[in-house]
C-alpha positions in Angstrom: 0.0 0.0 0.0 1.1 3.7 -0.6 2.2 5.4 2.6 0.2 8.5 3.3 0.9 10.3 6.4 -1.8 11.3 9.0 -1.2 15.0 8.2 -2.2 14.3 4.5 -5.3 12.4 5.4 -6.4 15.2 8.0 -5.9 17.8 5.1 -8.1 15.7 3.0 -10.9 14.7 5.5 -10.8 17.7 8.0 -9.2 20.8 6.3 -10.9 23.4 8.7 -9.5 21.5 11.7 -5.9 21.6 10.2 -6.2 25.3 9.7 -7.4 26.0 13.2 -4.6 23.8 14.6 -1.7 25.5 12.8 -3.0 29.0 13.1 -3.7 28.7 16.9 -0.4 27.1 17.3 1.4 30.0 15.6 -0.7 32.5 17.6 0.0 31.0 20.9 3.6 31.0 20.0 3.9 34.7 19.4 1.6 35.3 22.3 3.7 33.4 24.9 7.2 34.5 23.6 6.7 38.3 24.1 5.2 37.8 27.6 8.1 35.8 28.7 11.0 37.6 27.0 10.1 41.1 26.2 10.7 43.7 28.9 9.6 46.5 26.8 7.3 46.7 23.8 8.7 46.0 20.5 9.1 48.4 17.6 6.8 51.4 17.8 4.3 49.7 20.1 5.0 52.0 23.0 4.5 55.1 20.6 1.1 53.4 19.4 -0.2 53.2 23.0 1.1 56.7 23.7 -1.0 58.3 20.8 -4.0 56.0 21.7 -4.2 57.2 25.0 -5.1 60.7 23.6 -7.9 59.4 21.4 -7.2 62.1 18.7 -9.4 61.9 15.6 -6.3 62.0 13.6 -2.5 62.4 14.1 0.7 62.7 12.2 1.0 58.9 12.3 -2.3 58.5 10.4 -5.8 57.4 11.0 -6.9 56.5 14.5 -8.5 53.2 14.5 -5.5 51.1 15.4 -4.2 53.6 18.1 -7.7 53.5 19.9 -8.1 49.7 19.8 -4.5 49.3 21.2 -5.4 51.6 24.1 -8.5 49.7 24.9 -6.8 46.5 24.8 -4.1 47.8 27.0 -6.6 49.2 29.7 -8.8 46.1 29.5 -5.7 44.0 30.6 -4.9 46.1 33.5 -2.4 48.4 31.9 -0.6 45.2 30.9 0.9 44.5 27.4 -0.6 41.1 27.4 -3.7 42.6 26.3 -2.1 44.2 23.2 0.0 41.1 22.3 -3.5 39.1 22.6 -5.1 41.7 20.2 -2.3 41.4 17.7 -2.7 37.5 17.5 -6.5 37.8 17.3 -5.7 39.9 14.0 -3.4 37.1 13.0 -6.0 34.6 13.4 -8.8 36.5 11.7 -6.5 37.1 8.8 -5.5 33.5 8.2 -9.1 32.3 8.7 -10.4 34.8 6.3 -7.7 33.7 3.9 -8.8 30.2 4.1 -12.4 31.2 3.3 -11.3 33.1 0.2 -9.0 30.2 -0.8 -11.8 27.6 -0.2 -14.1 29.5 -2.5 -11.4 29.6 -5.3 -9.6 26.2 -5.1 -11.5 24.2 -2.6 -11.0 23.4 1.1 -8.1 21.0 0.7 -5.9 23.1 -1.3 -7.0 26.1 0.6 -5.2 24.5 3.7 -2.0 24.3 1.6 -2.5 28.0 0.8 -2.7 28.9 4.3 0.4 26.7 5.3 2.4 28.3 2.8 1.4 32.0 3.8 2.2 31.2 7.3 6.0 30.8 6.3 6.0 34.3 5.4 8.2 36.2 7.7 6.0 39.3 7.8 3.5 37.0 9.7 5.8 36.0 12.5 7.7 38.4 14.9 6.5 41.6 13.2 2.9 40.6 13.9 3.5 41.1 17.6 4.0 45.0 17.2 0.4 45.9 17.1 -0.3 48.9 15.1 -2.1 50.2 11.8 -0.1 47.7 9.7 -1.1 44.7 11.8 -4.7 45.8 12.0 -4.9 46.5 8.3 -4.3 42.7 7.5 -7.6 41.2 8.5 -9.5 44.1 7.1 -7.7 43.6 3.7 -8.2 39.9 3.9 -12.1 40.3 4.6 -12.2 43.1 1.8 -10.8 40.6 -0.6 -13.2 37.9 0.4 -16.2 40.0 0.0 -14.8 41.5 -3.3 -14.7 38.1 -4.7 -18.1 37.1 -3.3 -19.4 40.2 -5.0 -17.7 39.8 -8.3 -17.1 36.2 -8.6 -20.1 34.8 -6.8 -22.7 37.5 -7.5 -23.6 37.7 -3.8 -25.2 41.2 -3.6 -25.5 41.0 0.3 -21.8 41.0 0.6 -21.8 44.8 -0.3 -22.8 46.0 3.3 -19.9 44.0 4.8 -17.6 45.4 2.1 -18.6 48.9 2.7 -17.8 48.6 6.6 -14.6 47.0 5.9 -13.5 49.5 3.3 -14.4 52.4 5.9 -12.4 50.7 8.6 -9.4 50.4 6.3 -9.5 53.9 5.6 -9.7 54.5 9.3 -6.5 52.3 9.9 -3.8 53.0 7.2 -3.2 56.0 4.7 -2.4 53.5 1.9 -6.1 52.3 2.1 -7.1 54.8 -0.6 -4.6 53.1 -3.1 -5.9 49.5 -2.0 -9.3 50.5 -2.8 -8.3 51.9 -6.1 -6.7 48.7 -6.9 -10.0 46.9 -6.2 -12.2 49.2 -8.2 -9.3 49.0 -11.2 -9.7 45.1 -11.2 -13.6 45.4 -11.2 -13.5 47.9 -14.0 -11.1 45.6 -16.1 -13.3 42.5 -15.7 -16.7 42.0 -17.3 -18.3 40.6 -14.3 -16.8 43.1 -12.2 -18.3 46.0 -14.4 -21.7 44.3 -14.2 -21.7 44.5 -10.5 -20.8 48.1 -10.6 -23.9 49.0 -12.7 -26.3 48.6 -10.0 -27.2 50.9 -6.9 -25.4 48.9 -4.5 -21.9 50.6 -5.0 -23.7 54.0 -4.2 -25.0 52.8 -1.0 -21.7 51.2 -0.1 -20.1 54.6 -0.8 -22.6 56.3 1.3 -21.6 54.0 4.4 -18.0 54.5 3.8 -18.5 58.4 3.7 -20.5 58.2 6.9 -17.6 56.1 8.5 -14.7 58.3 7.5 -16.4 61.6 7.7 -14.7 62.8 11.1 -11.3 61.7 9.9 -12.0 63.4 6.7 -12.8 66.7 8.3 -9.7 66.4 10.4 -7.6 65.9 7.2 -9.1 69.1 5.7 -8.6 71.1 8.8 -5.0 69.9 9.1 -4.2 70.6 5.5 -2.6 67.1 5.2 -4.4 66.1 1.9 -1.5 67.3 -0.4 0.8 64.6 -1.9 4.4 64.5 -0.6 6.9 66.3 -2.8 8.4 64.4 -5.8 11.9 63.5 -5.7 14.4 65.6 -7.6 15.9 64.2 -10.7 19.4 63.9 -8.9 17.7 61.6 -6.3 16.3 59.2 -8.6 19.1 56.7 -8.7 19.0 56.6 -4.9 15.3 56.2 -4.9 15.6 53.3 -7.4 18.0 51.5 -5.2 15.7 52.0 -2.3 12.8 50.6 -4.3 15.0 47.5 -5.3 16.0 47.0 -1.5 12.2 46.9 -0.6 11.3 44.5 -3.4 14.3 42.4 -2.4 13.1 42.4 1.2 9.7 40.9 0.0 11.3 38.3 -2.0 13.5 37.4 1.1 10.2 37.3 3.2 8.5 34.6 0.8 11.7 32.5 0.8 10.0 29.8 2.8 7.5 29.5 0.1 10.1 29.3 -2.6 12.1 26.4 -0.7 8.9 24.5 0.0 8.0 24.7 -3.7 11.6 23.7 -4.8 11.5 20.6 -2.4 8.1 19.5 -3.6 9.0 19.8 -7.2 10.0 16.8 -9.2 13.4 18.4 -10.5 15.8 16.6 -8.3 14.1 13.2 -8.1 16.0 10.2 -9.7 13.1 7.8 -9.3 9.5 8.7 -9.8 7.6 8.9 -6.5 4.1 7.8 -6.1 3.2 10.9 -4.0 -0.2 11.6 -2.6 -2.4 14.0 -4.5 -4.5 17.0 -3.2 -7.3 17.6 -5.9 -9.3 20.6 -6.6 -12.0 21.5 -9.2 -11.1 23.6 -12.2 -10.5 27.3 -11.3 -12.6 30.0 -12.7 -10.6 32.2 -15.1 -11.8 35.2 -13.3 -10.6 33.9 -9.9 -7.1 32.9 -11.4 -6.7 36.5 -12.6 -8.2 37.9 -9.2 -5.5 35.9 -7.2 -2.6 36.8 -9.6 -3.5 40.5 -9.6 -3.6 40.8 -5.8 -0.6 38.7 -5.3 1.5 40.9 -7.6 0.2 44.3 -8.0 0.2 45.4 -4.2 3.6 44.4 -3.7 5.0 46.1 -6.9 2.9 49.2 -6.4 3.4 49.4 -2.7 7.4 49.0 -3.1 7.4 51.4 -5.9 5.6 54.2 -4.0 7.7 53.8 -1.0 10.8 53.6 -2.9 9.8 56.8 -4.9 8.6 58.7 -1.8 11.8 57.3 0.3 9.5 55.4 2.9 11.0 53.1 5.2 8.5 50.1 4.6 6.2 49.0 1.8 3.1 50.9 1.5 0.5 49.1 3.3 3.0 46.8 5.0 4.4 43.7 4.0 1.6 41.6 5.4 -0.8 43.2 2.8 1.7 43.0 0.0 2.3 39.2 0.6 -1.1 38.0 1.9 -2.0 36.4 -1.5 1.4 34.9 -2.2 0.8 31.3 -0.9 -2.7 31.2 -2.8 -1.1 32.3 -6.0 1.5 29.4 -5.7 -1.4 27.0 -5.2 -3.4 28.4 -8.1 -0.2 28.2 -10.4 0.4 24.7 -9.4 -2.5 23.1 -11.2 -5.5 21.0 -10.3 -3.4 18.3 -9.0 -1.0 19.2 -6.2 1.6 16.4 -5.6 3.0 16.3 -2.3 6.4 14.8 -2.5 9.1 14.1 0.3 6.5 14.7 2.9 8.7 14.2 5.9 11.0 16.8 4.6 8.2 19.1 3.7 7.0 19.0 7.3 10.3 19.5 8.6 11.1 22.5 6.4 7.5 23.9 7.2 8.0 23.7 10.7 11.4 25.3 10.6 10.1 28.2 8.6 7.5 28.8 11.3 9.7 28.3 14.3 13.0 29.8 12.9 11.9 33.5 13.7 10.8 32.5 17.3 14.2 30.9 17.8 15.9 34.0 16.4 13.9 36.1 19.1 15.0 33.7 21.8 18.7 33.8 20.7 18.7 37.6 20.4 17.4 38.3 23.8 19.4 35.6 25.6 22.6 35.3 23.8 23.3 38.9 22.1 24.0 40.5 25.4 26.8 38.1 26.0 28.4 38.4 22.6 27.9 42.1 21.9 27.6 45.4 23.7 24.7 46.4 21.4 21.5 47.2 23.2 18.4 44.8 22.6 15.4 47.2 22.3 13.0 44.9 23.8 15.1 44.2 26.8 14.8 47.7 28.3 13.1 47.2 31.9 10.1 49.3 30.8 8.0 48.4 34.1 10.8 49.3 36.3 11.6 52.5 34.7 8.0 53.6 34.4 7.3 52.8 38.1 10.5 54.6 39.4 9.8 57.9 37.5 6.1 57.8 38.2 6.5 57.1 42.0 9.3 59.7 42.3 7.3 62.4 40.8 4.2 61.5 42.9 6.3 61.5 46.3 7.9 64.9 45.3 4.8 66.8 44.3 1.9 64.8 46.0 0.2 64.4 42.7 0.3 61.7 39.8 2.7 62.2 37.0 0.8 64.1 34.2 3.5 64.3 31.4 7.0 63.0 30.4 9.4 64.6 27.9 13.0 64.3 26.8 14.5 61.2 25.2 11.8 59.9 22.9 12.3 56.2 23.5 12.5 56.5 27.3 9.6 58.9 27.4 7.2 56.7 25.5 8.1 53.7 28.0 7.4 56.1 31.1 4.1 57.0 29.4 3.0 53.3 30.0 3.0 53.9 33.7 -0.2 53.2 35.7 -1.1 56.9 35.7 -0.7 57.1 32.1 1.0 60.4 31.6 1.0 62.4 28.4 3.9 61.9 26.1 5.5 65.2 25.1 7.8 65.1 22.2 9.8 68.3 23.0 12.1 68.0 20.0 9.2 67.8 17.6 6.3 69.4 19.6 4.0 69.4 16.4 3.9 65.6 16.7 2.2 65.7 20.1 -0.4 68.5 19.7 -2.2 67.8 22.9 0.7 69.4 24.8 3.1 72.4 24.3 5.8 73.9 26.4 3.4 76.3 28.3 1.1 73.4 29.0 3.9 71.1 30.2 5.4 73.9 32.5 2.1 74.4 33.9 1.1 70.9 34.8 4.5 69.6 35.6 6.3 66.4 34.6 9.5 64.6 34.2 12.2 65.1 31.6 14.5 62.1 31.0 17.7 61.4 28.9 20.5 58.9 28.7 23.1 59.8 31.1 26.6 60.2 30.0 28.1 60.9 33.5 27.5 60.2 37.1 26.4 63.9 37.5 23.5 63.5 35.1 24.1 66.6 33.1 21.2 67.0 30.5 22.1 67.2 26.9 22.6 70.6 25.4 19.5 70.4 23.2 17.2 69.3 26.2 18.8 72.0 28.6 18.2 74.7 25.8 14.5 73.6 25.5 13.8 73.5 29.3 15.9 76.4 30.9 16.7 76.2 34.5 16.4 72.4 34.6 17.9 71.1 37.8 19.1 67.4 37.3 18.7 64.8 39.8 21.1 62.0 40.5 21.0 59.5 37.7 19.2 56.3 38.1 20.9 53.1 37.1 18.6 50.1 36.0 19.8 46.5 35.4 19.1 44.5 32.2 17.3 41.3 32.4 20.3 39.7 30.9 23.3 41.8 31.9 26.1 40.2 29.7 28.7 42.7 28.4 26.3 45.6 28.7 26.7 48.5 31.2 24.1 49.4 33.4 21.3 51.7 31.9 21.8 55.0 33.4 19.0 57.7 33.0 19.3 61.2 34.0 16.1 62.9 35.0 14.8 66.1 36.4 11.4 67.2 37.7 9.5 70.1 36.3 7.2 71.1 39.2 3.7 72.1 38.5 2.8 75.8 38.5 -0.9 75.5 39.7 -1.7 75.0 43.1 
C-alpha cells in the first residue's frame, strides 16, 4: 500500500481542523514569547499606545482606529502588554481564517489548507505581527475586503456589499495606503466584465454612502490639518537613490517569501531520480476570473507598494509587507494546477516547521545570547516596567500628585508613558507631533524630563537644556538589564518640572 501520512489524511478529511490547529499554534507561540521574553514593547508599540491614550481623531501617524483599539486592549488587561499582544494575535487568526475562506471559494477546502500553510511561512506574519499597530490591524481588514470583493464579483452575492463597505471604511480609518488599495480593487472590477456588471447597480452607491459616514470625522480632520497634499516628488538627482531603495524593498519582499520558494523547490520533481508515487490533493477547475483575481492581488500590491515607498523614500512598503504578501501562498497553489503532488512529505513537514519556528528561535537567541556576545542594546530588553514605576513614583512623592506628562528622550519617554498613571507623552524636540501638549502646558502641569546619562552627575544634553531652561538634574538612576552580559548598566538622567498650579 502507498504510505500517506496522517497530516495528508487530515488535510483531505478535515481541512478546517488543520487550519485551526496550525493557526492557533502560531498565535500561541507569538503570544507566549513576548510575554516571557520582552521587557519593553517591540518596535513602535509604545508610541502607538501613547498616541492611543489621547483618542485624537487623527495624528501625524495616520488614521486613529489602530491607536484607539491598542489603548482599549491595554486598559482592558489592567495596563499590561498582554492585552495588546493578544489583540495582535487575534488579528493574525482573523487574517488566516479569512484567507482560508477566500481560498476555499477559489480552489476548494483541501488546497485552501495548503495556501494557508504556505502563507504562514512568510516572515512578515511572524515576529512583526507582535507589534500591533495600523499595519497589523490592516491585515484582517484587507483579507475580509478581498473575500467580499470576490463574493461580489465572482459569486454574484449582492448581500456582501454591506460588509464590504464597512471593511473599506475601517481600512480607511487604519492606514493611509487604504485609498490606494481601494483603487486597486476598483481598477480590477472595471477591467473584468463581471466586475463592471456588479458596478452597474445601486449597491456601490449605498456602499459609498456607508464609507463616507464612517470616515467623515477623519476626513474633516484631514481638511482642517491641511494634510491632503501629496508628498513632494523627488528631484531628478535623487532618482538613482530612490530606485536603489525600491530595489531594496522589493528584495526584502522576496526574502520574506523564501520559505514558500524553498517548499516549492522541495516539492518539485526536478531533483528526483526515481518517480515517486506521491499523494495528490485535488481541486475542481479554477474560474478564469478567480485566477486573474489571485494573480492580480498577489503581484500588484507588492509592486505598487514597494514602488511608491521607494519613490517617496518611505522606510516600509506602502500598506505593509503583510498586505503585499497576503495572497502569495494562494497564488502558488493556483499556479500549481488542479493536482498538487506532495512529494518528500517528511522533509516538507520539517522545512515548514523550521520556517515557522525559526523566527521564534531568532527572538530567543537575540534576547538571551546577544548581550553576552555584543555590547549592542536589545530594544525589547529595556526594563520598561521598572523605569515607568520609578519615575511615576518619584514624581508623585515629590509633588503629591500623579505624573501628568513626560518629555526628553523619545524612547524613554514613551516607555514611561505606559505607567499606571498614563502620563501624556510630549515630544519636545518635535512638539508638532504631540499637539495635545506644548511647552507652556507642560510647564504648567509639571512632569518629568529624562535622557540617557553620559556621566555620574546627570548633566542634561545641550538640546534638552536649551528647551527646558533652569532644569535641575537629579542623581542619575541606574537600571539593570534582564540579561546583563557585556552591557553596562542603563543610566537615565532625569529632572522634575514642578507644577505651577496649586
